[in-house]
C-alpha positions in Angstrom: 0.0 0.0 0.1 2.7 2.4 1.0 4.7 1.8 -2.1 1.7 2.3 -4.3 1.1 5.6 -2.7 4.6 6.7 -3.0 4.7 5.6 -6.7 1.5 7.5 -7.4 3.1 10.7 -5.8 6.3 10.3 -7.7 4.4 9.7 -11.0 2.2 12.9 -10.3 4.7 15.3 -11.7 2.1 17.8 -12.1 2.5 19.1 -8.6 3.0 22.9 -7.9 5.0 24.7 -5.5 4.1 23.6 -1.9 4.9 25.1 1.5 8.5 24.5 1.5 9.1 25.3 -2.0 7.1 28.4 -1.6 9.1 29.5 1.4 12.5 29.2 -0.4 11.3 30.7 -3.7 9.7 33.8 -2.2 12.6 34.5 0.2 14.6 34.9 -2.9 12.1 37.1 -4.5 11.7 39.2 -1.3 8.0 38.4 -1.5 5.3 36.7 0.5 6.7 33.5 1.9 3.4 31.6 1.9 2.7 31.3 -1.8 4.9 31.4 -4.8 5.2 29.5 -8.2 8.1 28.1 -10.1 10.2 30.9 -11.9 9.4 31.0 -15.5 11.7 31.2 -18.5 11.0 32.4 -22.1 10.6 28.9 -23.2 10.0 26.7 -20.1 10.8 23.0 -20.5 8.9 20.4 -18.6 11.8 20.0 -16.4 12.0 23.6 -15.5 8.2 23.5 -14.5 8.8 20.6 -12.2 10.1 20.9 -8.6 11.0 18.5 -5.8 11.7 19.8 -2.2 11.1 18.7 1.4 11.9 19.1 5.0 12.8 16.8 7.7 13.8 16.7 11.4 15.7 14.0 13.4 15.7 14.5 17.1 16.9 12.9 20.3 16.1 14.0 23.8 16.6 13.1 27.5 13.8 14.0 29.8 14.5 14.4 33.5 11.1 13.3 34.8 8.9 10.3 35.2 7.3 8.8 32.2 4.8 7.0 34.3 1.3 7.4 32.9 0.0 8.3 36.6 2.6 10.9 37.3 0.1 13.8 37.3 -2.5 11.9 39.4 0.2 10.9 42.0 3.1 13.4 41.6 4.7 12.6 44.8 5.2 8.9 44.2 7.0 9.5 40.9 8.8 12.7 41.8 12.2 10.8 41.9 11.7 8.5 39.0 14.8 8.0 36.6 15.0 10.0 33.5 14.2 8.5 30.1 15.4 9.2 26.5 13.6 9.2 23.0 14.8 9.2 19.5 12.2 10.6 17.0 11.6 11.7 13.4 8.9 14.3 14.0 8.3 15.2 10.3 9.9 14.1 7.2 8.2 15.3 3.9 8.4 14.9 0.1 7.1 17.8 -1.8 6.4 17.9 -5.6 5.3 20.9 -7.7 4.5 21.5 -11.2 3.6 24.8 -13.1 1.2 24.1 -15.9 1.4 27.7 -17.2 -1.4 30.2 -17.8 -1.8 30.6 -14.0 -2.4 27.2 -13.3 -0.3 25.3 -10.7 -0.6 22.1 -8.7 1.0 21.0 -5.4 1.3 18.1 -3.0 3.2 17.3 0.2 3.4 13.7 1.4 4.6 13.4 5.1 5.8 10.7 7.3 5.2 11.5 11.0 7.4 10.0 13.7 8.8 7.7 10.9 5.7 5.5 10.9 2.3 5.0 9.4 0.2 7.1 12.0 -0.9 3.9 13.7 0.5 3.7 17.3 0.0 2.1 20.8 0.1 4.4 23.8 -0.5 4.1 27.6 -3.6 6.1 28.3 -3.6 7.8 31.6 -7.5 8.2 31.4 -7.9 4.6 31.0 -6.1 3.5 34.2 -2.8 2.9 32.3 -4.2 0.5 29.9 -2.5 0.0 26.3 -4.7 1.8 23.7 -4.2 1.5 19.9 -4.5 4.9 18.4 -5.3 5.9 14.7 -4.9 9.6 14.2 -5.9 9.3 10.5 -6.9 6.8 8.1 -4.3 5.5 5.6 -0.6 4.4 5.8 0.9 7.9 5.1 -0.4 11.5 5.5 -1.0 13.5 2.4 -1.0 17.0 3.9 -1.3 19.0 0.7 -2.9 18.3 -2.7 -4.3 21.2 -4.4 -4.9 23.1 -7.7 -4.5 26.9 -7.8 -5.4 29.3 -10.6 -3.7 32.8 -10.3 -5.3 35.9 -11.7 -3.7 39.4 -12.2 -0.3 38.5 -11.6 -1.1 36.7 -8.2 -3.2 39.4 -6.6 -6.1 37.2 -6.6 -6.0 33.2 -6.5 -8.4 30.4 -6.2 -7.0 27.3 -4.6 -8.9 24.0 -4.0 -8.0 20.7 -2.6 -6.2 19.6 0.5 -4.8 22.8 1.9 -3.2 24.3 5.0 -5.6 26.2 7.4 -3.2 29.0 8.3 -4.7 29.8 11.8 -1.9 30.4 14.4 1.7 30.7 13.6 2.4 27.0 14.0 0.2 26.3 10.8 1.2 29.1 8.6 4.9 28.8 9.5 5.5 25.1 10.5 8.8 24.3 8.8 11.9 23.6 10.9 13.6 26.8 9.8 10.6 28.9 11.0 11.1 28.2 14.7 14.1 27.9 17.0 13.0 25.1 19.3 13.9 21.4 18.6 10.2 20.5 18.5 7.5 22.8 17.3 6.2 25.4 19.8 4.2 23.5 22.4 1.4 25.8 23.1 -0.2 26.1 19.7 0.8 22.6 19.0 -1.2 21.3 22.0 -4.4 23.2 21.3 -4.6 23.5 17.5 -4.3 20.9 14.8 -0.9 21.0 13.2 -0.1 21.1 10.5 -3.7 21.8 10.1 -4.9 20.7 6.7 -8.3 19.8 5.3 -10.1 19.7 2.0 -11.6 23.0 1.1 -11.5 25.9 -1.1 -9.3 29.1 -0.6 -9.3 32.7 -2.0 -6.0 34.3 -1.5 -3.6 36.9 -2.8 -1.3 39.8 -2.1 -1.8 43.4 -2.7 1.1 45.8 -1.9 2.2 45.0 1.8 -0.9 42.9 2.5 -1.7 39.2 2.1 -5.1 37.9 2.5 -6.7 34.5 2.6 -10.2 33.1 3.2 -11.1 29.5 3.5 -14.2 27.3 3.3 -14.0 23.8 4.8 -15.6 21.1 6.7 -16.0 21.6 10.6 -13.7 19.8 13.1 -14.8 16.6 14.7 -15.7 17.0 18.5 -15.6 13.4 19.5 -11.8 13.8 19.1 -11.4 16.6 21.5 -9.9 16.2 24.9 -8.7 18.0 28.1 -5.1 17.7 27.3 -5.4 18.2 23.5 -8.3 20.5 23.2 -9.2 20.4 19.4 -5.9 19.1 18.4 -7.1 15.9 16.9 -10.3 17.4 15.5 -9.0 17.7 11.9 -8.3 14.0 11.8 -10.5 11.1 10.9 -10.5 7.4 11.6 -12.4 6.8 8.6 -11.2 6.9 4.8 -13.1 10.2 4.5 -13.5 13.4 6.5 -17.0 14.0 7.7 -18.6 17.2 6.6 -22.0 17.3 8.2 -21.2 20.9 9.3 -19.0 23.6 7.8 -16.3 26.3 8.9 -14.5 29.2 7.6 -11.0 30.6 8.3 -9.3 33.8 7.3 -5.8 35.3 7.6 -4.2 38.7 7.0 -0.6 39.4 7.0 1.1 42.8 6.7 4.7 43.6 5.7 4.6 47.4 5.8 7.5 47.8 8.3 10.7 46.4 6.6 11.8 43.0 8.0 8.5 42.7 10.1 5.4 40.6 9.6 2.3 41.2 11.7 -0.5 38.6 11.3 -4.2 38.1 12.4 -6.0 34.9 11.8 -9.3 33.3 12.8 -11.5 30.4 12.6 -15.3 29.7 13.1 -17.4 26.5 12.8 -19.6 24.0 14.3 -18.1 20.8 15.6 -20.7 18.6 17.4 -22.8 16.8 14.7 -19.8 16.1 12.6 -19.7 12.4 13.6 -21.3 9.1 12.4 -23.3 8.9 15.7 -26.7 10.6 15.8 -27.6 12.4 18.9 -31.0 12.2 20.6 -33.6 15.1 20.3 -32.2 16.6 23.6 -29.0 17.7 21.8 -30.9 19.3 18.9 -29.7 22.8 20.0 -26.1 21.7 20.6 -23.8 23.0 17.9 -20.4 23.1 19.6 -19.5 26.5 17.9 -15.8 26.8 17.9 -14.2 30.2 17.6 -10.3 30.8 17.4 -8.5 34.1 17.2 -4.7 34.5 16.9 -2.1 37.2 16.5 1.4 36.6 15.2 4.5 38.5 14.7 8.1 38.1 13.2 10.8 40.5 13.0 14.2 39.8 11.2 16.4 42.9 11.5 19.7 43.9 13.0 20.9 40.3 13.1 17.8 39.5 15.4 14.9 37.2 14.7 12.0 37.8 17.1 8.7 35.8 16.9 5.6 35.8 18.9 2.0 34.4 19.1 -1.1 34.8 21.2 -4.0 32.4 20.4 -7.3 32.1 22.3 -10.1 29.9 21.6 -13.7 29.3 22.9 -16.0 26.4 22.5 -19.6 26.5 23.1 -21.5 23.7 24.6 -18.5 22.1 25.9 -20.1 20.5 29.0 -23.0 19.0 27.1 -20.5 17.5 24.5 -18.6 16.0 27.3 -21.6 14.3 28.5 -22.4 13.0 25.1 -18.9 11.8 24.3 -18.5 10.1 27.6 -21.6 7.9 26.8 -19.6 6.2 23.9 -18.5 2.6 24.5 -14.9 2.5 25.7 -12.6 2.2 22.7 -10.9 -1.1 22.1 -9.0 -2.7 19.3 -12.2 -4.6 18.5 -15.0 -2.1 18.7 -15.9 1.2 20.1 -15.5 4.8 19.1 -12.3 6.9 18.8 -13.7 9.3 21.4 -11.2 10.6 24.0 -13.7 10.0 26.9 -12.4 13.0 28.7 -13.8 16.5 29.6 -13.6 19.2 27.1 -12.7 22.7 28.0 -14.8 25.7 26.9 -11.7 27.9 26.5 -8.0 27.3 25.8 -5.1 29.7 25.1 -1.3 29.9 24.2 1.1 32.8 24.2 4.7 32.5 23.3 7.7 34.7 22.5 11.2 33.8 21.3 14.1 35.7 20.4 17.6 34.8 18.8 20.8 36.8 17.8 23.2 35.7 15.2 26.6 36.0 16.9 28.4 35.1 13.6 27.3 38.5 12.3 30.1 39.9 14.3 32.7 37.6 12.6 33.2 38.9 8.9 34.6 35.7 7.6 31.4 33.9 8.7 28.6 36.4 8.4 27.7 35.6 4.9 28.2 31.8 5.0 27.2 30.5 8.3 24.8 31.4 11.2 24.8 30.7 14.9 21.7 31.9 16.8 21.6 32.0 20.5 18.0 32.0 21.4 15.5 32.0 24.3 11.7 31.1 24.3 8.9 31.6 26.9 5.4 30.3 26.5 2.4 30.0 28.6 -0.6 27.8 27.5 -3.6 26.0 29.0 -5.7 23.4 27.0 -8.2 23.3 29.9 -8.4 27.0 30.8 -12.2 26.9 31.6 -13.8 23.6 32.4 -16.8 22.8 34.7 -16.1 19.2 35.3 -15.6 17.6 38.7 -11.9 16.9 38.0 -9.7 19.9 37.7 -6.9 19.2 35.2 -4.5 21.8 36.6 -1.5 20.2 35.0 -2.8 21.3 31.7 -1.6 24.8 32.6 2.0 25.1 31.4 4.8 27.7 31.6 7.7 26.7 29.6 11.1 28.3 29.2 13.9 27.4 26.8 17.5 28.4 25.8 19.5 26.9 23.0 21.5 27.3 19.8 20.6 27.1 16.1 23.7 26.5 13.8 23.3 26.6 10.0 26.5 25.6 8.2 24.5 26.1 5.0 20.9 27.8 4.5 19.0 24.6 4.1 20.5 22.8 7.0 20.2 23.7 10.9 21.6 21.8 14.0 19.7 22.6 17.0 20.4 22.1 20.8 18.1 23.1 23.6 17.5 23.0 27.3 13.9 23.5 28.4 11.8 23.3 31.4 8.1 22.9 31.9 6.8 24.6 35.0 3.5 23.1 36.1 0.9 24.3 38.6 1.6 23.9 42.5 1.7 20.3 43.7 3.0 18.8 40.3 6.6 18.0 39.3 8.3 20.3 36.8 9.7 18.7 33.6 13.2 19.6 32.4 14.7 18.1 29.2 17.7 18.4 27.0 17.0 17.9 23.1 19.4 17.7 20.1 18.2 17.9 16.4 19.3 18.2 12.8 16.9 19.7 10.3 16.8 20.4 6.5 14.3 22.4 4.4 14.7 23.2 0.7 14.7 22.2 -3.0 16.3 19.3 -4.5 15.2 20.3 -8.0 13.7 23.5 -9.0 
């Protein structure tokens, strides 16, 4: 199955510039880094229209805290547990692009997450430590992008349709490893939002002067996959071979580049979530819609050898308590039967704020300033996936303050070696979670 999918992807040479390709291309053009097309020649050949790119991350970490599933329910017992280590391939992608000409382009991104097929076994703390098989998305590999785009008026207005990125929050619009300093993606938005958030839909987007805009119509999220420690993170995935579309949603984003070297962004989302399931609710739930509203502000500054990035994201979910009651009535999930429901309380509110800053110390060494970069960085974030819940159990450990310091060394533009020390500071009564992580990443074109 996997070989067939990869073969199909490689044969589909009519794929346009994707997120990574767009980023590198547009940086060179000093243009918007989110959308771009393959450079054109007077007589373009088929090869010149074809592009292959990708990005990937290989990571190792040592976590100086307990990995026991019950460490939050009984913190004192597991306070002095041994540390544990992990090796991981968080994201490895293959990006294919093709420019048909006359404004028509096509793009795709095939992603392997954690070096696997998106089927995993985990120990579930909410199930008394039982092993539980998890399927985040049907299929053996993740097809994160597959779209056709038609550009009008030199790219000032575009229509894109297919599997597209929902650019809500900084983590979705700028999710490649050279878009953040930390070894893993920023935790706050990664915990509360789908990422990389992609769904089938239609997008209207473009750039006029210093403004880039985008508006998207797509299906709503699936409320049965929400949970107290993940909020709506898994809502865009589906255990079926299709994504349910019983309810609909809209998203929008505006980026401004008026200040040289600075990007200011606003993004938002609104849609129903409750009835986007195979299970029919009783008449008592007729007025329950689970309306989800998300608002996010982002910034990035690249000037004076500094890179500064920030985000602030807030979300409100209506009918959270009633949906929790409904979801908990599902049969418990097993490998043989049952639902994919998380069987945990759902918060009505969640938030994430974060700020990171890094300085390129090689900028002060003339022999290295144009060839290599070494950023020393610091990051702080505060997030809570259960900021407002009315359940009997208060998940105070879902409130996290995290600090990190580290380095990013780029011997060439496409490759970055990352090192980081971080610590999660949890609410009173819980144990903090320090860790050390190392990673190597790449992002760029192989053929363009």
